[in-house]
A tleap script that builds the chain and sets N, CA, C and O, in Angstrom:
source leaprc.protein.ff14SB
mol = sequence {
  NMET THR LEU ASN GLU VAL ASN VAL GLY SER
  THR VAL LYS VAL THR LYS LEU THR GLY GLU
  GLY PRO VAL LYS ARG ARG ILE MET ASP MET
  GLY ILE THR LYS GLY VAL GLU ILE TYR VAL
  ARG LYS VAL ALA PRO LEU GLY ASP PRO VAL
  GLU VAL ASN VAL ARG GLY TYR GLU LEU SER
  VAL ARG LYS ALA ASP ALA LYS MET ILE GLU
  VAL CGLU
}
set mol.1.N position { -145.950 -24.421 -59.544 }
set mol.1.CA position { -144.537 -24.429 -59.869 }
set mol.1.C position { -143.781 -23.788 -58.701 }
set mol.1.O position { -144.278 -22.859 -58.064 }
set mol.2.N position { -142.586 -24.290 -58.433 }
set mol.2.CA position { -141.762 -23.712 -57.366 }
set mol.2.C position { -140.533 -23.031 -57.971 }
set mol.2.O position { -140.208 -23.237 -59.141 }
set mol.3.N position { -139.862 -22.226 -57.163 }
set mol.3.CA position { -138.730 -21.429 -57.645 }
set mol.3.C position { -137.604 -22.293 -58.221 }
set mol.3.O position { -136.935 -21.868 -59.163 }
set mol.4.N position { -137.381 -23.480 -57.683 }
set mol.4.CA position { -136.293 -24.320 -58.195 }
set mol.4.C position { -136.579 -24.891 -59.582 }
set mol.4.O position { -135.677 -25.446 -60.210 }
set mol.5.N position { -137.826 -24.767 -60.080 }
set mol.5.CA position { -138.199 -25.278 -61.401 }
set mol.5.C position { -138.162 -24.211 -62.487 }
set mol.5.O position { -138.377 -24.516 -63.660 }
set mol.6.N position { -137.890 -22.957 -62.110 }
set mol.6.CA position { -137.928 -21.842 -63.056 }
set mol.6.C position { -136.641 -21.812 -63.880 }
set mol.6.O position { -135.556 -22.059 -63.352 }
set mol.7.N position { -136.762 -21.512 -65.167 }
set mol.7.CA position { -135.612 -21.430 -66.063 }
set mol.7.C position { -134.810 -20.154 -65.818 }
set mol.7.O position { -135.360 -19.136 -65.396 }
set mol.8.N position { -133.519 -20.217 -66.083 }
set mol.8.CA position { -132.641 -19.053 -65.968 }
set mol.8.C position { -133.118 -17.977 -66.942 }
set mol.8.O position { -133.461 -18.272 -68.087 }
set mol.9.N position { -133.135 -16.726 -66.477 }
set mol.9.CA position { -133.558 -15.612 -67.321 }
set mol.9.C position { -135.039 -15.293 -67.208 }
set mol.9.O position { -135.519 -14.353 -67.842 }
set mol.10.N position { -135.765 -16.054 -66.415 }
set mol.10.CA position { -137.204 -15.830 -66.255 }
set mol.10.C position { -137.495 -14.948 -65.049 }
set mol.10.O position { -136.767 -14.967 -64.056 }
set mol.11.N position { -138.567 -14.177 -65.152 }
set mol.11.CA position { -139.058 -13.395 -64.032 }
set mol.11.C position { -140.393 -13.987 -63.614 }
set mol.11.O position { -141.282 -14.188 -64.441 }
set mol.12.N position { -140.524 -14.265 -62.324 }
set mol.12.CA position { -141.747 -14.882 -61.801 }
set mol.12.C position { -142.249 -14.089 -60.599 }
set mol.12.O position { -141.532 -13.256 -60.043 }
set mol.13.N position { -143.477 -14.358 -60.214 }
set mol.13.CA position { -144.100 -13.679 -59.077 }
set mol.13.C position { -144.416 -14.712 -58.005 }
set mol.13.O position { -144.959 -15.776 -58.304 }
set mol.14.N position { -144.078 -14.402 -56.756 }
set mol.14.CA position { -144.318 -15.320 -55.643 }
set mol.14.C position { -145.812 -15.366 -55.338 }
set mol.14.O position { -146.462 -14.329 -55.201 }
set mol.15.N position { -146.351 -16.592 -55.232 }
set mol.15.CA position { -147.766 -16.749 -54.912 }
set mol.15.C position { -147.975 -17.279 -53.499 }
set mol.15.O position { -148.994 -16.992 -52.870 }
set mol.16.N position { -146.995 -18.068 -52.989 }
set mol.16.CA position { -147.172 -18.675 -51.673 }
set mol.16.C position { -145.835 -19.175 -51.129 }
set mol.16.O position { -144.976 -19.629 -51.884 }
set mol.17.N position { -145.672 -19.086 -49.811 }
set mol.17.CA position { -144.522 -19.676 -49.130 }
set mol.17.C position { -145.035 -20.864 -48.329 }
set mol.17.O position { -145.942 -20.717 -47.510 }
set mol.18.N position { -144.456 -22.045 -48.562 }
set mol.18.CA position { -144.973 -23.251 -47.913 }
set mol.18.C position { -144.157 -23.699 -46.715 }
set mol.18.O position { -144.525 -24.679 -46.067 }
set mol.19.N position { -143.069 -23.023 -46.396 }
set mol.19.CA position { -142.236 -23.410 -45.263 }
set mol.19.C position { -142.954 -23.229 -43.939 }
set mol.19.O position { -144.015 -22.608 -43.880 }
set mol.20.N position { -142.377 -23.771 -42.879 }
set mol.20.CA position { -142.953 -23.666 -41.545 }
set mol.20.C position { -141.967 -23.029 -40.576 }
set mol.20.O position { -140.757 -23.214 -40.703 }
set mol.21.N position { -142.480 -22.288 -39.623 }
set mol.21.CA position { -141.693 -21.751 -38.516 }
set mol.21.C position { -140.491 -20.931 -38.924 }
set mol.21.O position { -140.603 -20.031 -39.756 }
set mol.22.N position { -139.324 -21.238 -38.336 }
set mol.22.CA position { -138.116 -20.430 -38.558 }
set mol.22.C position { -137.654 -20.398 -40.011 }
set mol.22.O position { -137.090 -19.399 -40.457 }
set mol.23.N position { -137.885 -21.477 -40.754 }
set mol.23.CA position { -137.472 -21.527 -42.161 }
set mol.23.C position { -138.273 -20.507 -42.967 }
set mol.23.O position { -137.704 -19.747 -43.750 }
set mol.24.N position { -139.584 -20.490 -42.779 }
set mol.24.CA position { -140.447 -19.541 -43.477 }
set mol.24.C position { -140.075 -18.111 -43.085 }
set mol.24.O position { -140.043 -17.224 -43.938 }
set mol.25.N position { -139.795 -17.884 -41.808 }
set mol.25.CA position { -139.420 -16.553 -41.318 }
set mol.25.C position { -138.119 -16.087 -41.978 }
set mol.25.O position { -137.993 -14.921 -42.352 }
set mol.26.N position { -137.154 -17.001 -42.119 }
set mol.26.CA position { -135.865 -16.653 -42.738 }
set mol.26.C position { -136.046 -16.262 -44.197 }
set mol.26.O position { -135.422 -15.311 -44.667 }
set mol.27.N position { -136.895 -16.989 -44.914 }
set mol.27.CA position { -137.173 -16.663 -46.316 }
set mol.27.C position { -137.811 -15.282 -46.413 }
set mol.27.O position { -137.442 -14.484 -47.275 }
set mol.28.N position { -138.762 -15.002 -45.535 }
set mol.28.CA position { -139.424 -13.706 -45.540 }
set mol.28.C position { -138.447 -12.585 -45.163 }
set mol.28.O position { -138.528 -11.484 -45.707 }
set mol.29.N position { -137.534 -12.861 -44.244 }
set mol.29.CA position { -136.533 -11.861 -43.847 }
set mol.29.C position { -135.586 -11.520 -44.990 }
set mol.29.O position { -135.006 -10.435 -45.013 }
set mol.30.N position { -135.424 -12.439 -45.938 }
set mol.30.CA position { -134.579 -12.177 -47.104 }
set mol.30.C position { -135.301 -11.321 -48.141 }
set mol.30.O position { -134.706 -10.954 -49.155 }
set mol.31.N position { -136.571 -10.998 -47.907 }
set mol.31.CA position { -137.321 -10.149 -48.820 }
set mol.31.C position { -138.234 -10.898 -49.759 }
set mol.31.O position { -138.864 -10.292 -50.626 }
set mol.32.N position { -138.315 -12.206 -49.603 }
set mol.32.CA position { -139.183 -13.004 -50.479 }
set mol.32.C position { -140.531 -13.160 -49.785 }
set mol.32.O position { -140.687 -13.959 -48.861 }
set mol.33.N position { -141.496 -12.378 -50.252 }
set mol.33.CA position { -142.843 -12.410 -49.693 }
set mol.33.C position { -143.850 -12.553 -50.835 }
set mol.33.O position { -143.499 -12.407 -52.006 }
set mol.34.N position { -145.087 -12.834 -50.487 }
set mol.34.CA position { -146.141 -13.004 -51.490 }
set mol.34.C position { -146.272 -11.740 -52.335 }
set mol.34.O position { -146.340 -10.631 -51.805 }
set mol.35.N position { -146.307 -11.923 -53.663 }
set mol.35.CA position { -146.489 -10.803 -54.576 }
set mol.35.C position { -145.212 -10.198 -55.131 }
set mol.35.O position { -145.272 -9.430 -56.092 }
set mol.36.N position { -144.054 -10.519 -54.556 }
set mol.36.CA position { -142.796 -9.928 -55.024 }
set mol.36.C position { -142.328 -10.644 -56.296 }
set mol.36.O position { -142.540 -11.845 -56.460 }
set mol.37.N position { -141.686 -9.881 -57.193 }
set mol.37.CA position { -141.157 -10.473 -58.424 }
set mol.37.C position { -139.716 -10.913 -58.212 }
set mol.37.O position { -138.928 -10.225 -57.564 }
set mol.38.N position { -139.392 -12.065 -58.768 }
set mol.38.CA position { -138.045 -12.635 -58.660 }
set mol.38.C position { -137.523 -12.921 -60.055 }
set mol.38.O position { -138.206 -13.547 -60.865 }
set mol.39.N position { -136.297 -12.454 -60.336 }
set mol.39.CA position { -135.625 -12.741 -61.605 }
set mol.39.C position { -134.547 -13.783 -61.336 }
set mol.39.O position { -133.684 -13.564 -60.486 }
set mol.40.N position { -134.578 -14.902 -62.038 }
set mol.40.CA position { -133.592 -15.971 -61.855 }
set mol.40.C position { -132.376 -15.658 -62.713 }
set mol.40.O position { -132.439 -15.731 -63.940 }
set mol.41.N position { -131.250 -15.301 -62.054 }
set mol.41.CA position { -130.020 -14.926 -62.770 }
set mol.41.C position { -129.240 -16.131 -63.244 }
set mol.41.O position { -128.889 -16.225 -64.421 }
set mol.42.N position { -128.965 -17.052 -62.341 }
set mol.42.CA position { -128.211 -18.249 -62.739 }
set mol.42.C position { -128.399 -19.360 -61.716 }
set mol.42.O position { -128.838 -19.140 -60.587 }
set mol.43.N position { -128.048 -20.567 -62.162 }
set mol.43.CA position { -128.125 -21.746 -61.316 }
set mol.43.C position { -126.744 -22.392 -61.323 }
set mol.43.O position { -126.116 -22.508 -62.376 }
set mol.44.N position { -126.275 -22.807 -60.164 }
set mol.44.CA position { -124.968 -23.465 -60.067 }
set mol.44.C position { -124.970 -24.746 -60.912 }
set mol.44.O position { -126.030 -25.321 -61.160 }
set mol.45.N position { -123.784 -25.196 -61.356 }
set mol.45.CA position { -123.708 -26.379 -62.230 }
set mol.45.C position { -124.427 -27.620 -61.686 }
set mol.45.O position { -124.983 -28.393 -62.466 }
set mol.46.N position { -124.424 -27.821 -60.392 }
set mol.46.CA position { -125.111 -28.986 -59.830 }
set mol.46.C position { -126.520 -28.652 -59.355 }
set mol.46.O position { -127.172 -29.472 -58.708 }
set mol.47.N position { -126.994 -27.437 -59.679 }
set mol.47.CA position { -128.357 -27.058 -59.360 }
set mol.47.C position { -128.563 -26.413 -58.001 }
set mol.47.O position { -129.689 -26.061 -57.650 }
set mol.48.N position { -127.487 -26.253 -57.226 }
set mol.48.CA position { -127.621 -25.696 -55.883 }
set mol.48.C position { -126.419 -24.816 -55.578 }
set mol.48.O position { -125.307 -25.343 -55.595 }
set mol.49.N position { -126.539 -23.556 -55.308 }
set mol.49.CA position { -127.767 -22.777 -55.101 }
set mol.49.C position { -128.261 -22.110 -56.383 }
set mol.49.O position { -127.654 -22.229 -57.447 }
set mol.50.N position { -129.387 -21.402 -56.242 }
set mol.50.CA position { -129.985 -20.629 -57.322 }
set mol.50.C position { -129.747 -19.155 -56.994 }
set mol.50.O position { -130.049 -18.714 -55.886 }
set mol.51.N position { -129.209 -18.392 -57.948 }
set mol.51.CA position { -128.974 -16.969 -57.719 }
set mol.51.C position { -130.107 -16.167 -58.354 }
set mol.51.O position { -130.409 -16.322 -59.537 }
set mol.52.N position { -130.731 -15.305 -57.542 }
set mol.52.CA position { -131.882 -14.528 -58.001 }
set mol.52.C position { -131.699 -13.053 -57.678 }
set mol.52.O position { -130.901 -12.685 -56.816 }
set mol.53.N position { -132.454 -12.211 -58.387 }
set mol.53.CA position { -132.567 -10.790 -58.051 }
set mol.53.C position { -133.946 -10.599 -57.453 }
set mol.53.O position { -134.953 -10.979 -58.050 }
set mol.54.N position { -133.983 -10.006 -56.263 }
set mol.54.CA position { -135.252 -9.742 -55.595 }
set mol.54.C position { -135.147 -8.404 -54.867 }
set mol.54.O position { -134.212 -8.175 -54.099 }
set mol.55.N position { -136.108 -7.533 -55.114 }
set mol.55.CA position { -136.146 -6.210 -54.478 }
set mol.55.C position { -134.866 -5.403 -54.693 }
set mol.55.O position { -134.454 -4.643 -53.817 }
set mol.56.N position { -134.238 -5.570 -55.858 }
set mol.56.CA position { -133.070 -4.779 -56.206 }
set mol.56.C position { -131.739 -5.298 -55.698 }
set mol.56.O position { -130.734 -4.595 -55.807 }
set mol.57.N position { -131.695 -6.501 -55.147 }
set mol.57.CA position { -130.406 -7.051 -54.736 }
set mol.57.C position { -130.287 -8.511 -55.139 }
set mol.57.O position { -131.282 -9.168 -55.446 }
set mol.58.N position { -129.052 -9.010 -55.133 }
set mol.58.CA position { -128.780 -10.392 -55.522 }
set mol.58.C position { -128.825 -11.287 -54.295 }
set mol.58.O position { -128.374 -10.914 -53.213 }
set mol.59.N position { -129.375 -12.467 -54.489 }
set mol.59.CA position { -129.557 -13.393 -53.379 }
set mol.59.C position { -129.335 -14.815 -53.878 }
set mol.59.O position { -129.802 -15.182 -54.956 }
set mol.60.N position { -128.626 -15.605 -53.095 }
set mol.60.CA position { -128.467 -17.022 -53.410 }
set mol.60.C position { -129.379 -17.819 -52.487 }
set mol.60.O position { -129.366 -17.642 -51.269 }
set mol.61.N position { -130.165 -18.695 -53.090 }
set mol.61.CA position { -131.143 -19.477 -52.332 }
set mol.61.C position { -130.838 -20.959 -52.522 }
set mol.61.O position { -130.640 -21.419 -53.646 }
set mol.62.N position { -130.800 -21.702 -51.421 }
set mol.62.CA position { -130.587 -23.145 -51.503 }
set mol.62.C position { -131.757 -23.803 -52.222 }
set mol.62.O position { -132.885 -23.311 -52.188 }
set mol.63.N position { -131.468 -24.915 -52.868 }
set mol.63.CA position { -132.496 -25.646 -53.613 }
set mol.63.C position { -133.639 -26.067 -52.684 }
set mol.63.O position { -134.806 -25.989 -53.068 }
set mol.64.N position { -133.315 -26.509 -51.474 }
set mol.64.CA position { -134.343 -26.936 -50.511 }
set mol.64.C position { -135.268 -25.778 -50.151 }
set mol.64.O position { -136.475 -25.964 -49.996 }
set mol.65.N position { -134.692 -24.575 -50.020 }
set mol.65.CA position { -135.508 -23.399 -49.705 }
set mol.65.C position { -136.313 -22.956 -50.930 }
set mol.65.O position { -137.448 -22.501 -50.794 }
set mol.66.N position { -135.731 -23.086 -52.115 }
set mol.66.CA position { -136.422 -22.697 -53.342 }
set mol.66.C position { -137.661 -23.557 -53.579 }
set mol.66.O position { -138.623 -23.099 -54.195 }
set mol.67.N position { -137.643 -24.791 -53.097 }
set mol.67.CA position { -138.795 -25.682 -53.253 }
set mol.67.C position { -139.976 -25.217 -52.403 }
set mol.67.O position { -141.109 -25.628 -52.651 }
set mol.68.N position { -139.730 -24.370 -51.411 }
set mol.68.CA position { -140.796 -23.874 -50.537 }
set mol.68.C position { -141.436 -22.595 -51.062 }
set mol.68.O position { -142.373 -22.075 -50.455 }
set mol.69.N position { -140.935 -22.083 -52.189 }
set mol.69.CA position { -141.427 -20.818 -52.741 }
set mol.69.C position { -142.233 -21.119 -53.999 }
set mol.69.O position { -141.668 -21.450 -55.041 }
set mol.70.N position { -143.550 -21.004 -53.898 }
set mol.70.CA position { -144.419 -21.245 -55.047 }
set mol.70.C position { -144.526 -19.964 -55.857 }
set mol.70.O position { -144.715 -18.883 -55.301 }
set mol.71.N position { -144.402 -20.092 -57.200 }
set mol.71.CA position { -144.396 -18.939 -58.089 }
set mol.71.C position { -145.338 -19.178 -59.271 }
set mol.71.O position { -145.781 -20.298 -59.524 }
set mol.72.N position { -145.628 -18.089 -59.984 }
set mol.72.CA position { -146.434 -18.204 -61.207 }
set mol.72.C position { -145.735 -17.488 -62.342 }
set mol.72.O position { -146.243 -17.462 -63.463 }
savepdb mol mol.pdb
quit
């Protein structure tokens, strides 16, 4: 399952980042790394972006980037 498939109000744990190069680095720089818990706060009406809480702060993630974050 990827982050863009998670329901609002759910807390999930990151298992893998599938991006390559600069995209993967940018995701990691935002604090999303393997093992971190992510709480999905809300999703925009058209599904993009997804607002999450990670490491104590709020973050908006594009749908394309959320597809690169595998969670359990």
